[in-house]
N, CA and C atoms as a LAMMPS dump frame, in Angstrom:
ITEM: TIMESTEP
0
ITEM: NUMBER OF ATOMS
390
ITEM: BOX BOUNDS ff ff ff
-5.0000000000000000e+02 5.0000000000000000e+02
-5.0000000000000000e+02 5.0000000000000000e+02
-5.0000000000000000e+02 5.0000000000000000e+02
ITEM: ATOMS id mol type element x y z
1 1 1 N 0.644 -1.425 -0.049
2 1 2 C 0.387 0.245 0.122
3 1 3 C 0.737 1.505 -0.062
4 2 1 N 0.168 2.257 -0.822
5 2 2 C 1.355 3.665 -0.787
6 2 3 C 0.353 4.454 -0.178
7 3 1 N 1.265 5.579 0.485
8 3 2 C 0.933 6.668 1.255
9 3 3 C 0.084 7.57 -0.586
10 4 1 N -0.597 8.928 0.387
11 4 2 C -0.48 9.883 -0.901
12 4 3 C 0.561 10.336 -1.08
13 5 1 N 1.586 10.337 -0.525
14 5 2 C 2.67 10.425 -0.812
15 5 3 C 4.066 9.876 -1.874
16 6 1 N 3.483 8.884 -2.136
17 6 2 C 4.432 7.933 -2.596
18 6 3 C 4.021 8.096 -4.023
19 7 1 N 5.236 7.333 -4.75
20 7 2 C 5.027 6.517 -6.067
21 7 3 C 4.532 5.001 -5.707
22 8 1 N 3.826 4.954 -7.021
23 8 2 C 3.4 3.084 -6.613
24 8 3 C 5.236 2.494 -6.226
25 9 1 N 6.359 3.067 -6.739
26 9 2 C 7.769 2.192 -6.247
27 9 3 C 7.872 2.319 -4.385
28 10 1 N 7.277 3.432 -3.668
29 10 2 C 7.001 3.221 -2.757
30 10 3 C 8.675 4.649 -2.04
31 11 1 N 8.596 5.601 -3.101
32 11 2 C 9.262 6.358 -3.066
33 11 3 C 8.465 7.404 -3.094
34 12 1 N 8.644 9.068 -2.507
35 12 2 C 7.84 9.922 -2.351
36 12 3 C 8.289 10.534 -3.988
37 13 1 N 6.892 11.931 -4.021
38 13 2 C 6.973 11.634 -5.822
39 13 3 C 7.836 13.574 -6.189
40 14 1 N 8.339 13.717 -5.867
41 14 2 C 9.783 14.194 -6.661
42 14 3 C 9.072 15.76 -6.509
43 15 1 N 9.286 16.733 -5.591
44 15 2 C 8.77 18.044 -6.535
45 15 3 C 8.953 18.783 -7.527
46 16 1 N 8.54 19.755 -7.468
47 16 2 C 8.017 20.442 -9.288
48 16 3 C 7.844 21.66 -8.437
49 17 1 N 8.311 22.986 -9.36
50 17 2 C 7.926 24.431 -9.751
51 17 3 C 7.343 24.418 -10.718
52 18 1 N 6.472 25.768 -10.454
53 18 2 C 6.049 26.801 -11.854
54 18 3 C 6.051 27.854 -11.265
55 19 1 N 6.823 28.956 -11.607
56 19 2 C 6.662 30.498 -11.598
57 19 3 C 5.955 31.21 -13.396
58 20 1 N 5.208 31.688 -11.736
59 20 2 C 3.818 32.955 -12.831
60 20 3 C 4.158 33.904 -12.107
61 21 1 N 3.209 35.123 -12.762
62 21 2 C 3.068 36.659 -11.991
63 21 3 C 1.871 36.81 -12.305
64 22 1 N 1.167 36.912 -11.098
65 22 2 C -0.357 37.394 -11.909
66 22 3 C -0.364 38.917 -10.608
67 23 1 N -1.038 39.63 -11.321
68 23 2 C -1.351 41.188 -10.278
69 23 3 C -0.145 41.383 -9.799
70 24 1 N 0.615 41.716 -10.207
71 24 2 C 1.759 42.369 -9.894
72 24 3 C 2.929 41.469 -8.262
73 25 1 N 2.033 39.579 -8.667
74 25 2 C 2.544 39.342 -7.797
75 25 3 C 4.057 38.147 -8.17
76 26 1 N 4.726 37.538 -7.142
77 26 2 C 5.322 36.639 -8.349
78 26 3 C 4.544 35.38 -7.939
79 27 1 N 4.409 34.287 -8.443
80 27 2 C 3.312 32.962 -7.705
81 27 3 C 3.928 31.651 -8.306
82 28 1 N 4.864 31.681 -6.57
83 28 2 C 5.529 30.06 -6.948
84 28 3 C 3.988 28.503 -7.352
85 29 1 N 4.379 27.999 -7.794
86 29 2 C 2.902 26.514 -7.454
87 29 3 C 4.344 25.622 -7.76
88 30 1 N 4.118 25.229 -6.734
89 30 2 C 4.784 23.598 -6.428
90 30 3 C 4.194 22.743 -5.82
91 31 1 N 4.3 21.927 -6.648
92 31 2 C 3.872 19.726 -6.155
93 31 3 C 4.481 19.056 -6.221
94 32 1 N 4.374 18.259 -5.494
95 32 2 C 4.944 16.513 -5.353
96 32 3 C 5.063 16.766 -3.951
97 33 1 N 6.597 16.138 -3.189
98 33 2 C 6.434 16.272 -2.166
99 33 3 C 8.083 16.831 -1.763
100 34 1 N 7.139 17.928 -0.49
101 34 2 C 8.429 18.829 -0.719
102 34 3 C 9.085 18.04 0.947
103 35 1 N 10.164 17.181 0.499
104 35 2 C 10.743 16.323 1.462
105 35 3 C 12.302 16.337 1.529
106 36 1 N 13.14 15.86 2.328
107 36 2 C 14.505 15.882 2.732
108 36 3 C 15.187 15.354 1.62
109 37 1 N 15.229 14.881 0.855
110 37 2 C 15.858 13.766 0.051
111 37 3 C 15.658 14.667 -1.551
112 38 1 N 14.813 15.785 -1.617
113 38 2 C 15.132 16.741 -2.291
114 38 3 C 15.264 18.218 -2.532
115 39 1 N 15.471 18.474 -0.91
116 39 2 C 15.307 19.663 -0.463
117 39 3 C 16.809 20.472 -1.002
118 40 1 N 17.491 19.798 -1.313
119 40 2 C 18.695 21.043 -1.676
120 40 3 C 18.47 21.217 -3.163
121 41 1 N 18.191 20.462 -3.616
122 41 2 C 18.058 20.9 -5.76
123 41 3 C 17.192 21.984 -5.712
124 42 1 N 15.737 21.588 -4.964
125 42 2 C 14.55 22.197 -4.928
126 42 3 C 14.79 23.608 -4.259
127 43 1 N 15.487 23.782 -3.436
128 43 2 C 16.531 25.264 -2.634
129 43 3 C 17.415 26.022 -3.951
130 44 1 N 17.83 24.987 -3.84
131 44 2 C 18.586 25.671 -4.68
132 44 3 C 18.127 27.1 -6.662
133 45 1 N 16.987 25.714 -7.183
134 45 2 C 16.113 25.71 -8.752
135 45 3 C 15.425 27.22 -7.632
136 46 1 N 14.726 27.07 -7.13
137 46 2 C 13.891 28.386 -6.29
138 46 3 C 14.782 29.248 -5.926
139 47 1 N 15.419 29.584 -5.306
140 47 2 C 16.474 30.623 -5.287
141 47 3 C 17.286 31.166 -6.037
142 48 1 N 17.5 30.604 -7.065
143 48 2 C 17.189 31.075 -8.954
144 48 3 C 16.794 31.745 -9.291
145 49 1 N 15.469 31.495 -9.573
146 49 2 C 14.071 32.228 -9.603
147 49 3 C 14.544 33.9 -9.383
148 50 1 N 14.573 34.923 -10.485
149 50 2 C 14.717 35.669 -10.979
150 50 3 C 13.049 36.099 -9.989
151 51 1 N 12.554 36.681 -8.554
152 51 2 C 11.874 36.785 -8.289
153 51 3 C 11.823 39.158 -8.598
154 52 1 N 10.543 39.393 -9.532
155 52 2 C 10.816 40.244 -9.826
156 52 3 C 9.479 40.993 -9.222
157 53 1 N 8.616 41.101 -9.057
158 53 2 C 7.937 42.212 -7.704
159 53 3 C 8.409 41.629 -6.22
160 54 1 N 7.719 42.967 -5.754
161 54 2 C 7.687 42.874 -4.355
162 54 3 C 6.944 41.342 -3.247
163 55 1 N 6.133 40.739 -3.616
164 55 2 C 5.046 39.723 -3.216
165 55 3 C 5.48 38.434 -3.927
166 56 1 N 5.346 37.88 -3.207
167 56 2 C 5.746 36.196 -3.206
168 56 3 C 4.37 35.352 -2.442
169 57 1 N 3.697 34.717 -3.73
170 57 2 C 2.765 33.658 -3.249
171 57 3 C 3.461 32.485 -3.671
172 58 1 N 3.412 31.365 -2.127
173 58 2 C 4.215 30.552 -2.587
174 58 3 C 2.552 29.718 -2.23
175 59 1 N 1.93 28.504 -3.644
176 59 2 C 0.722 28.118 -3.568
177 59 3 C 1.074 26.218 -3.368
178 60 1 N 1.149 26.415 -2.424
179 60 2 C 0.736 24.34 -1.939
180 60 3 C -0.038 24.367 -1.879
181 61 1 N -1.284 24.191 -3.041
182 61 2 C -2.33 23.648 -2.739
183 61 3 C -2.187 21.953 -3.806
184 62 1 N -0.966 21.942 -4.362
185 62 2 C -1.11 20.637 -4.833
186 62 3 C 0.728 19.556 -4.538
187 63 1 N 0.954 19.94 -3.145
188 63 2 C 1.698 19.198 -2.822
189 63 3 C 1.413 18.296 -1.947
190 64 1 N 1.626 17.456 -1.908
191 64 2 C 1.428 16.616 -1.035
192 64 3 C 1.559 16.182 0.095
193 65 1 N 3.276 15.846 0.815
194 65 2 C 3.866 16.357 1.761
195 65 3 C 5.096 17.235 1.755
196 66 1 N 5.333 17.443 2.943
197 66 2 C 6.099 18.278 3.365
198 66 3 C 6.715 18.007 5.05
199 67 1 N 8.398 17.385 5.127
200 67 2 C 8.373 17.194 5.87
201 67 3 C 9.285 18.552 6.945
202 68 1 N 9.692 18.193 8.117
203 68 2 C 10.393 19.393 8.346
204 68 3 C 11.285 19.704 7.822
205 69 1 N 11.832 18.808 6.755
206 69 2 C 13.097 19.911 5.918
207 69 3 C 12.773 20.673 5.189
208 70 1 N 11.287 20.266 4.539
209 70 2 C 10.127 21.736 4.126
210 70 3 C 9.927 22.193 4.327
211 71 1 N 9.652 23.086 5.488
212 71 2 C 9.933 23.742 6.782
213 71 3 C 10.608 24.963 7.184
214 72 1 N 12.209 23.754 6.889
215 72 2 C 13.063 25.035 7.049
216 72 3 C 13.655 25.364 5.583
217 73 1 N 13.198 24.852 4.92
218 73 2 C 13.839 25.49 3.23
219 73 3 C 12.851 26.47 2.984
220 74 1 N 11.619 26.473 3.339
221 74 2 C 10.892 27.784 3.5
222 74 3 C 10.736 29.034 4.161
223 75 1 N 11.402 28.391 5.751
224 75 2 C 11.726 29.979 6.451
225 75 3 C 13.523 30.704 5.949
226 76 1 N 14.299 29.348 5.066
227 76 2 C 15.439 30.383 4.642
228 76 3 C 15.581 30.553 3.512
229 77 1 N 14.362 30.659 2.228
230 77 2 C 13.564 31.284 1.095
231 77 3 C 13.916 32.421 2.45
232 78 1 N 13.088 32.471 2.119
233 78 2 C 12.214 34.168 3.621
234 78 3 C 13.657 34.735 4.005
235 79 1 N 14.835 33.476 4.798
236 79 2 C 15.65 34.803 4.767
237 79 3 C 17.09 35.277 3.634
238 80 1 N 16.588 34.555 2.245
239 80 2 C 17.053 34.552 1.162
240 80 3 C 17.297 35.939 1.083
241 81 1 N 15.342 36.416 1.014
242 81 2 C 14.891 37.188 0.163
243 81 3 C 13.776 38.337 0.888
244 82 1 N 14.527 38.964 2.005
245 82 2 C 14.16 39.813 2.993
246 82 3 C 12.906 40.86 3.098
247 83 1 N 13.271 41.025 1.37
248 83 2 C 12.855 42.381 1.218
249 83 3 C 11.103 42.169 0.42
250 84 1 N 11.294 40.892 0.379
251 84 2 C 9.907 39.993 -0.281
252 84 3 C 9.05 39.933 0.555
253 85 1 N 7.547 40.636 0.496
254 85 2 C 5.788 39.848 1.145
255 85 3 C 5.898 38.581 0.884
256 86 1 N 5.768 37.129 1.585
257 86 2 C 5.823 36.068 1.226
258 86 3 C 4.604 35.383 2.344
259 87 1 N 3.628 35.248 1.404
260 87 2 C 2.244 34.576 1.828
261 87 3 C 2.27 32.97 1.182
262 88 1 N 1.429 32.343 2.048
263 88 2 C 1.39 30.613 1.36
264 88 3 C -0.385 30.348 0.456
265 89 1 N -0.377 29.421 0.26
266 89 2 C -2.062 28.781 -0.198
267 89 3 C -1.906 27.784 0.329
268 90 1 N -2.748 26.94 1.415
269 90 2 C -2.8 25.954 1.86
270 90 3 C -3.643 25.266 1.832
271 91 1 N -4.243 24.77 0.449
272 91 2 C -5.673 24.165 0.518
273 91 3 C -5.664 22.568 0.27
274 92 1 N -4.98 22.526 0.993
275 92 2 C -5.195 20.553 0.977
276 92 3 C -5.767 20.721 2.74
277 93 1 N -6.409 20.134 3.428
278 93 2 C -6.747 19.979 5.018
279 93 3 C -5.227 19.791 5.779
280 94 1 N -4.475 18.858 5.261
281 94 2 C -2.897 18.2 5.448
282 94 3 C -2.376 19.061 5.46
283 95 1 N -1.987 19.869 4.5
284 95 2 C -0.667 20.706 4.716
285 95 3 C -1.458 21.613 5.508
286 96 1 N -2.324 22.223 5.481
287 96 2 C -3.573 22.919 5.921
288 96 3 C -2.447 22.493 7.673
289 97 1 N -3.486 21.517 8.031
290 97 2 C -2.156 20.848 9.887
291 97 3 C -1.447 20.94 9.941
292 98 1 N -0.47 20.797 8.643
293 98 2 C 0.726 20.883 8.855
294 98 3 C 1.485 21.84 9.564
295 99 1 N 0.741 22.611 8.646
296 99 2 C 1.124 24.093 8.674
297 99 3 C 0.886 24.273 10.497
298 100 1 N -0.715 24.133 10.651
299 100 2 C -0.999 24.822 12.226
300 100 3 C 0.048 23.612 13.139
301 101 1 N 0.317 22.448 13.134
302 101 2 C 0.801 21.849 14.236
303 101 3 C 2.442 22.461 14.121
304 102 1 N 2.985 22.878 13.004
305 102 2 C 4.665 23.594 12.893
306 102 3 C 4.698 25.504 13.633
307 103 1 N 3.343 25.098 13.799
308 103 2 C 2.989 26.859 14.134
309 103 3 C 3.269 27.985 13.224
310 104 1 N 3.858 27.539 11.371
311 104 2 C 3.737 28.083 10.805
312 104 3 C 2.988 29.199 10.308
313 105 1 N 2.195 29.245 10.802
314 105 2 C 0.524 30.194 10.332
315 105 3 C 1.174 30.903 11.543
316 106 1 N 2.163 30.984 12.074
317 106 2 C 1.541 32.042 13.339
318 106 3 C 3.521 33.177 13.099
319 107 1 N 3.739 32.156 11.761
320 107 2 C 5.257 33.219 11.438
321 107 3 C 4.418 33.518 9.734
322 108 1 N 4.08 33.307 8.986
323 108 2 C 4.153 33.901 7.261
324 108 3 C 2.403 33.728 7.681
325 109 1 N 1.854 35.065 6.426
326 109 2 C 0.467 34.614 6.162
327 109 3 C -0.025 33.864 5.315
328 110 1 N -1.179 33.102 5.807
329 110 2 C -1.764 31.428 5.326
330 110 3 C -3.397 31.761 4.897
331 111 1 N -3.203 30.922 3.315
332 111 2 C -4.887 31.275 2.848
333 111 3 C -5.523 30.255 2.298
334 112 1 N -6.868 30.671 1.905
335 112 2 C -7.234 29.205 0.964
336 112 3 C -6.731 29.04 -0.015
337 113 1 N -7.026 30.95 -0.713
338 113 2 C -6.996 30.689 -2.212
339 113 3 C -5.559 31.026 -2.527
340 114 1 N -5.135 31.197 -4.015
341 114 2 C -4.139 32.253 -4.492
342 114 3 C -4.73 33.339 -4.031
343 115 1 N -5.888 33.433 -5.069
344 115 2 C -6.408 34.975 -4.883
345 115 3 C -6.408 35.73 -3.635
346 116 1 N -6.488 34.653 -2.293
347 116 2 C -7.585 35.498 -1.162
348 116 3 C -5.441 36.201 -0.382
349 117 1 N -4.549 35.105 -0.83
350 117 2 C -3.233 35.344 -0.798
351 117 3 C -2.713 36.539 -1.922
352 118 1 N -2.897 36.22 -3.277
353 118 2 C -2.052 37.537 -3.626
354 118 3 C -2.54 38.844 -3.658
355 119 1 N -3.565 39.525 -3.037
356 119 2 C -4.626 40.6 -2.567
357 119 3 C -4.286 40.969 -0.985
358 120 1 N -4.701 39.955 -0.457
359 120 2 C -4.067 40.199 0.983
360 120 3 C -2.123 40.66 1.528
361 121 1 N -1.181 39.86 0.855
362 121 2 C 0.284 39.774 0.579
363 121 3 C 0.404 41.487 -0.182
364 122 1 N -0.107 41.58 -1.267
365 122 2 C 0.485 42.988 -1.623
366 122 3 C 0.148 44.283 -1.562
367 123 1 N -1.718 44.207 -1.022
368 123 2 C -2.627 45.304 -0.073
369 123 3 C -0.979 45.425 1.111
370 124 1 N -1.119 44.521 1.746
371 124 2 C 0.075 44.4 3.528
372 124 3 C 1.436 44.976 2.893
373 125 1 N 1.986 44.673 1.659
374 125 2 C 2.949 45.769 0.694
375 125 3 C 2.886 46.901 0.513
376 126 1 N 2.027 47.194 -0.081
377 126 2 C 0.928 48.442 -0.521
378 126 3 C 1.411 49.722 0.995
379 127 1 N 0.633 48.912 2.251
380 127 2 C 0.436 49.977 3.247
381 127 3 C 1.559 50.333 4.074
382 128 1 N 2.473 49.575 3.596
383 128 2 C 4.206 49.638 4.584
384 128 3 C 4.406 50.401 3.4
385 129 1 N 4.214 51.137 2.513
386 129 2 C 4.936 52.161 1.824
387 129 3 C 5.612 51.808 0.809
388 130 1 N 5.018 50.999 0.127
389 130 2 C 6.406 49.96 -0.633
390 130 3 C 5.695 49.858 -2.555
């Protein structure tokens, strides 16, 4: 039996992402399993992206699993991009629960939809004078 975040061979589904721009916001759509064995490559690839806007929305709607190294990676990305306003979309009840357990929802704004994420983080950035 495989778990929802494993392939039929028992390995976690490798993460992938694509970068879009929506309403003056960089949107990173992550998919797959954000787990230890893939973190270094994923982090390197994400940090090589050219973020053109002051707001970044990480859409985790298609993330199947996120372990502690995935949370660490998200924190290190924030540290690497201190001038960016960052929010997360956690549409999956499972990922949303992980964010709550890890208290990530107390560190970053977390939203149910990409639209609400973009609206809130860009509004926050505008109200800060940026």
